[in-house]
C-alpha positions, 0 to 999 in steps of 0.5 A: 791742276792737270797733272792733279786731275790727270793723275787721280785714280778717281777721275783721271780717266774722265778727266780732259782739261784746266783753263784758268777763265779769271784771275786777279791779282787784287784778292789773289783769286783765280777761277778755273773751268775743269772739264771731265768726259763722263760715261754714259748715266750711272747710278750715283756717278754724278752725286758722288764721282763728279759732286764740287765737293768730291772734285775740290777735295782730290786738290786739297788731298793733293795740296796737303800731299805735298806738305 
């Protein structure tokens, strides 16, 4: 995850770290905590760039690009 987000054109400059919060072998589930450093309030920044769907889609696109 660190490589994915630190090299992202959209999020790389804001990305700081990724940590595993919880891992379950039982159902192959991993919960991560992503840390970003965001600029002072900019109109639409949190709603658009830091939108959870947008952040997930950066990872999803990286997975698709590797296939």
